[in-house]
C-alpha positions as CSV (number, residue, x, y, z in Angstrom):
1,X,8.7,-16.6,2.6
2,X,10.3,-13.1,2.4
3,X,13.0,-12.7,-0.3
4,X,15.8,-10.3,-0.8
5,X,15.0,-8.2,-3.9
6,X,17.2,-5.6,-5.6
7,X,15.4,-2.8,-7.5
8,X,17.5,-0.4,-9.6
9,X,16.1,3.0,-10.4
10,X,14.3,2.8,-7.1
11,X,14.3,6.5,-6.2
12,X,11.4,7.4,-8.5
13,X,9.0,6.4,-11.2
14,X,8.4,2.7,-12.0
15,X,11.3,1.6,-9.9
16,X,9.9,3.4,-6.8
17,X,6.5,1.7,-7.4
18,X,8.1,-1.7,-7.8
19,X,10.0,-1.3,-4.6
20,X,6.8,-0.4,-2.7
21,X,5.0,-3.4,-4.2
22,X,7.7,-5.8,-3.0
23,X,7.9,-4.1,0.4
24,X,4.1,-4.4,0.7
25,X,4.5,-8.2,0.4
26,X,7.1,-8.3,3.2
27,X,10.2,-8.8,1.0
28,X,13.5,-7.3,1.9
29,X,14.4,-4.6,-0.6
30,X,17.7,-3.2,-1.8
31,X,17.2,0.2,-3.3
32,X,19.7,1.3,-6.0
33,X,19.8,4.6,-7.8
34,X,21.8,7.8,-8.0
35,X,19.3,10.1,-6.2
36,X,20.0,9.9,-2.5
37,X,16.9,11.9,-1.5
38,X,14.6,9.7,-3.5
39,X,16.3,6.6,-2.1
40,X,15.9,7.7,1.5
41,X,12.3,8.5,0.9
42,X,11.7,5.1,-0.7
43,X,13.4,3.4,2.3
44,X,11.2,5.4,4.7
45,X,8.1,4.3,2.8
46,X,9.1,0.6,3.1
47,X,10.0,0.9,6.8
48,X,6.5,2.4,7.4
49,X,5.1,-0.8,5.8
50,X,7.2,-2.9,8.2
51,X,9.5,-4.0,5.4
52,X,13.3,-4.2,5.6
53,X,15.1,-1.9,3.2
54,X,18.6,-0.8,2.6
55,X,19.8,2.2,0.4
56,X,22.7,1.5,-1.9
57,X,23.4,4.6,-4.1
58,X,25.1,3.8,-7.4
59,X,25.2,4.9,-11.0
60,X,24.2,1.8,-13.0
61,X,26.6,2.8,-15.8
62,X,29.5,2.2,-13.3
63,X,30.1,-1.5,-13.1
64,X,32.3,-1.2,-10.0
65,X,29.7,0.9,-8.2
66,X,27.0,-1.7,-9.1
67,X,29.2,-4.4,-7.6
68,X,29.7,-2.5,-4.4
69,X,26.0,-1.8,-4.1
70,X,25.2,-5.5,-4.5
71,X,27.8,-6.5,-1.9
72,X,26.4,-3.9,0.5
73,X,22.8,-5.2,0.0
74,X,23.8,-8.8,0.6
75,X,25.8,-7.9,3.7
76,X,22.7,-6.4,5.2
77,X,19.7,-8.3,3.8
78,X,21.2,-11.6,2.8
79,X,21.6,-13.4,-0.5
80,X,19.8,-11.8,-3.4
81,X,16.9,-13.8,-4.7
82,X,15.4,-11.3,-7.2
83,X,17.1,-8.6,-9.3
84,X,14.9,-6.1,-11.1
85,X,16.6,-3.8,-13.7
86,X,14.6,-0.5,-14.1
87,X,17.0,2.4,-14.1
88,X,17.3,4.4,-17.3
89,X,17.7,7.9,-18.8
90,X,16.9,9.4,-22.1
91,X,16.9,12.4,-24.4
92,X,13.9,13.8,-26.2
93,X,15.2,15.2,-29.5
94,X,15.8,14.4,-33.1
95,X,18.8,12.2,-33.5
96,X,20.8,14.9,-35.2
97,X,20.3,17.1,-32.2
98,X,21.7,14.6,-29.7
99,X,25.4,14.9,-29.1
100,X,27.8,11.9,-29.2
101,X,28.4,12.1,-25.4
102,X,24.7,12.4,-24.7
103,X,23.9,9.4,-26.8
104,X,26.6,7.4,-25.2
105,X,25.4,8.3,-21.7
106,X,21.9,7.1,-22.5
107,X,23.3,3.8,-23.8
108,X,25.6,3.4,-20.8
109,X,22.7,3.8,-18.3
110,X,19.7,2.3,-20.2
111,X,21.5,-0.6,-21.8
112,X,24.8,-1.2,-20.1
113,X,23.2,-0.5,-16.8
114,X,21.1,-3.6,-17.4
115,X,24.2,-5.5,-18.4
116,X,26.0,-4.5,-15.2
117,X,23.0,-5.4,-13.1
118,X,22.5,-8.7,-14.8
119,X,26.2,-9.5,-14.4
120,X,26.1,-8.9,-10.6
121,X,22.9,-10.9,-10.2
122,X,24.3,-13.9,-12.1
123,X,27.5,-13.8,-10.2
124,X,25.5,-14.4,-7.0
125,X,22.7,-16.5,-8.3
126,X,24.4,-19.0,-10.5
127,X,26.7,-20.6,-7.8
128,X,23.6,-21.1,-5.6
129,X,21.6,-22.4,-8.6
130,X,18.5,-20.2,-8.0
131,X,17.3,-16.7,-8.5
132,X,15.2,-14.5,-10.9
133,X,16.2,-11.5,-13.0
134,X,13.4,-9.2,-14.3
135,X,14.2,-6.8,-17.1
136,X,11.8,-3.9,-17.2
137,X,11.5,-3.2,-21.0
138,X,9.2,-1.2,-23.2
139,X,7.1,-1.5,-26.3
140,X,9.7,0.8,-27.8
141,X,12.2,-2.0,-27.6
142,X,10.3,-3.6,-30.5
143,X,8.7,-0.6,-32.3
144,X,10.8,2.5,-32.3
145,X,9.3,6.0,-32.4
146,X,10.8,9.4,-33.4
147,X,12.5,11.7,-30.9
148,X,13.7,8.9,-28.7
149,X,16.4,7.2,-30.8
150,X,18.9,6.6,-28.0
151,X,16.3,5.2,-25.6
152,X,14.7,3.0,-28.4
153,X,18.1,1.7,-29.3
154,X,18.9,0.8,-25.7
155,X,15.6,-1.0,-25.2
156,X,16.1,-3.0,-28.4
157,X,19.6,-4.0,-27.1
158,X,18.2,-5.1,-23.8
159,X,15.9,-7.5,-25.6
160,X,18.7,-9.0,-27.7
161,X,21.0,-9.3,-24.7
162,X,18.4,-10.9,-22.5
163,X,17.5,-13.5,-25.2
164,X,21.2,-14.5,-25.5
165,X,21.7,-14.8,-21.7
166,X,18.5,-16.9,-21.5
167,X,19.8,-19.4,-24.0
168,X,23.1,-19.7,-22.1
169,X,21.3,-20.4,-18.9
170,X,19.2,-23.1,-20.7
171,X,22.4,-24.6,-22.1
172,X,23.8,-24.8,-18.6
173,X,20.6,-26.3,-17.3
174,X,20.6,-23.5,-14.7
175,X,17.6,-22.9,-12.4
176,X,18.3,-19.2,-12.6
177,X,15.5,-17.5,-14.6
178,X,15.4,-14.3,-16.6
179,X,12.3,-12.6,-18.0
180,X,11.2,-9.3,-19.5
181,X,8.1,-7.1,-18.7
182,X,7.3,-4.8,-21.7
183,X,5.7,-1.6,-20.6
184,X,3.4,0.9,-22.3
185,X,3.6,4.7,-21.6
186,X,3.7,5.3,-17.9
187,X,3.1,8.4,-15.8
188,X,6.5,8.9,-14.2
189,X,8.6,12.0,-13.5
190,X,10.8,11.3,-16.5
191,X,8.8,13.6,-18.7
192,X,9.7,16.5,-16.4
193,X,13.3,15.8,-15.8
194,X,14.6,14.1,-19.0
195,X,16.9,16.2,-21.2
196,X,14.6,17.6,-23.9
197,X,15.2,19.8,-26.9
198,X,11.5,19.8,-27.9
199,X,9.7,23.2,-28.1
200,X,6.9,21.9,-25.9
201,X,6.8,19.9,-22.7
202,X,7.3,16.1,-23.4
203,X,4.4,13.7,-22.6
204,X,3.9,9.9,-22.8
205,X,2.0,8.7,-25.9
206,X,-1.5,7.8,-24.8
207,X,-2.9,5.6,-23.4
208,X,-0.9,6.2,-20.2
209,X,-0.8,4.0,-17.2
210,X,0.1,4.6,-13.5
211,X,3.4,3.2,-12.2
212,X,1.5,0.8,-9.9
213,X,0.1,-1.1,-12.9
214,X,3.6,-1.7,-14.1
215,X,4.7,-2.6,-10.6
216,X,2.1,-5.3,-10.2
217,X,3.2,-6.9,-13.4
218,X,6.9,-6.8,-12.4
219,X,6.2,-8.5,-9.1
220,X,4.1,-11.2,-10.8
221,X,6.9,-11.8,-13.3
222,X,9.4,-12.2,-10.5
223,X,7.0,-14.9,-9.0
224,X,6.4,-16.6,-12.3
225,X,9.3,-16.0,-14.7
226,X,8.8,-17.3,-18.2
227,X,10.5,-17.2,-21.6
228,X,7.4,-15.6,-23.1
229,X,7.5,-11.9,-22.3
230,X,4.9,-10.1,-20.2
231,X,3.0,-7.3,-21.9
232,X,1.4,-4.5,-19.9
233,X,-1.4,-2.6,-21.6
234,X,-3.2,-3.4,-24.8
235,X,-1.3,-0.7,-26.5
236,X,2.0,-2.6,-25.9
237,X,0.6,-5.8,-27.4
238,X,-0.9,-4.0,-30.4
239,X,2.3,-2.0,-31.0
240,X,4.4,-5.1,-31.0
241,X,1.9,-7.0,-33.3
242,X,1.7,-4.0,-35.5
243,X,5.5,-4.0,-35.9
244,X,5.4,-7.6,-36.9
245,X,2.6,-7.2,-39.5
246,X,2.7,-3.6,-40.8
247,X,6.0,-2.0,-40.0
248,X,6.0,0.2,-43.1
249,X,2.6,1.5,-42.3
250,X,3.6,2.3,-38.8
251,X,6.7,4.2,-40.0
252,X,4.5,6.5,-42.1
253,X,1.9,6.9,-39.3
254,X,4.6,7.8,-36.7
255,X,6.3,10.1,-39.1
256,X,3.0,12.1,-39.3
257,X,1.9,11.9,-35.7
258,X,4.9,11.0,-33.5
259,X,6.2,14.5,-32.9
260,X,2.9,16.1,-31.7
261,X,1.9,13.0,-29.8
262,X,4.9,13.3,-27.6
263,X,4.4,17.0,-26.7
264,X,1.8,18.8,-24.6
265,X,0.4,22.2,-25.6
266,X,2.7,23.9,-23.0
267,X,6.0,25.4,-24.0
268,X,9.1,24.1,-22.3
269,X,12.0,26.3,-21.0
270,X,14.9,26.2,-23.3
271,X,17.3,25.2,-20.6
272,X,15.2,23.3,-18.1
273,X,17.1,21.2,-15.5
274,X,17.6,17.5,-16.5
275,X,19.0,14.3,-15.0
276,X,21.2,13.0,-17.8
277,X,24.4,13.5,-15.9
278,X,23.3,14.1,-12.3
279,X,20.2,13.2,-10.3
280,X,17.7,16.1,-9.8
281,X,16.5,15.3,-6.3
282,X,19.3,17.4,-4.7
283,X,20.4,17.3,-1.1
284,X,20.2,19.4,2.0
285,X,17.9,22.4,1.6
286,X,17.5,21.7,-2.1
287,X,16.4,18.1,-1.5
288,X,13.2,17.0,-3.4
289,X,11.6,13.6,-3.5
290,X,9.9,13.2,-6.9
291,X,8.1,10.0,-6.0
292,X,6.6,7.5,-8.4
293,X,4.1,9.6,-10.3
294,X,4.6,12.2,-13.0
295,X,2.3,15.2,-13.8
296,X,-0.2,13.2,-15.9
297,X,-2.4,11.7,-13.0
298,X,-5.6,13.1,-14.6
299,X,-5.2,11.0,-17.7
300,X,-3.4,7.9,-16.4
301,X,-5.1,4.6,-16.1
302,X,-5.0,2.7,-12.8
303,X,-5.5,-0.8,-14.3
304,X,-5.0,-2.8,-17.4
305,X,-7.2,-5.6,-18.6
306,X,-4.4,-6.9,-20.9
307,X,-1.9,-7.0,-18.0
308,X,-4.4,-9.0,-16.0
309,X,-4.8,-11.4,-18.9
310,X,-1.1,-11.7,-19.3
311,X,-0.8,-12.8,-15.6
312,X,-3.8,-15.1,-15.6
313,X,-4.0,-16.5,-19.1
314,X,-2.9,-20.0,-18.0
315,X,-5.8,-20.3,-15.6
316,X,-8.3,-18.1,-17.5
317,X,-8.1,-20.1,-20.7
318,X,-9.2,-23.4,-19.1
319,X,-11.9,-21.6,-17.2
320,X,-13.2,-20.0,-20.4
321,X,-13.1,-23.3,-22.2
322,X,-15.1,-25.0,-19.4
323,X,-17.5,-22.1,-19.5
324,X,-17.9,-22.5,-23.2
325,X,-18.5,-26.3,-22.8
326,X,-21.1,-25.6,-20.1
327,X,-22.9,-23.0,-22.3
328,X,-22.9,-25.4,-25.3
329,X,-24.2,-28.2,-23.1
330,X,-27.0,-25.9,-21.8
331,X,-27.9,-24.9,-25.4
332,X,-28.0,-28.6,-26.4
333,X,-30.1,-29.4,-23.3
334,X,-32.6,-26.7,-24.0
335,X,-32.8,-27.7,-27.6
336,X,-33.4,-31.4,-26.6
337,X,-36.1,-30.3,-24.2
338,X,-37.9,-28.3,-26.8
339,X,-37.7,-31.2,-29.2
340,X,-39.3,-33.5,-26.5
341,X,-42.0,-30.9,-25.8
342,X,-42.9,-30.7,-29.5
343,X,-43.4,-34.5,-29.6
């Protein structure tokens, strides 16, 4: 049965891919972001699929704007069943080169934006006693890396905030569910439009995955919300396990490699345009739709075995167990047959 889904950050990147994935299933999708050109393009894509979509421009850092966007979406598409928080911004620079207002802006969008979205979702879902919230997180919410202190801090905060809200819902015996999908490096436009003070063009730390890999995991999480987080990409799981078992070693490793690993060989303009304060898709003659993919298509992976396992572990484990029993039985049977033959 079609649901009403809100996707924040839907104009580009992972949010754009997530919106398409829900639309492909026939869900009604509310598209929230700052960039009007990207939102209109996203809506057009969904309409071509035969899906209903409504554009609701809003800065996720503005609580009143988020409320107005949610009201508009419900007035057109009906009660919200799923809310997916994706929108973020960042700064690539050492902490000492990030100004106080810049750091605050990243926090207001990438953390408080999730708070604002969750608040509006719960205000509508709790009275009805049903609904699902999916927080799109990152491996960097557990293991921080250099040059992204504001973003890492925000993602850590999202994890702590979500765990607290989950316990409150459990206390209330609410049927509203909240879950987190932790992502690896993803090939999105962020590396071309995020404010950067690095000497070379920013890049995701390999291995890099296409946004569609993340989108499939997000849609699955919306269908099957659980307390245990979903991990996309083996690198995400290994990063989180490494933080739990060898944090000091990771500190030293990232201190040596983390700067170069986040930069290509190409120099970057000293004052390249960025989207920290305003969207970069323009309007009128300057309008540009950035889409879901970034500039790293040649190296990005289109699938993730670990993401598949995360989605299917509950069914795969019994199947593997049955397979192991069958193999063992076959081995025993062959051994018995040989024993009989020897007699």
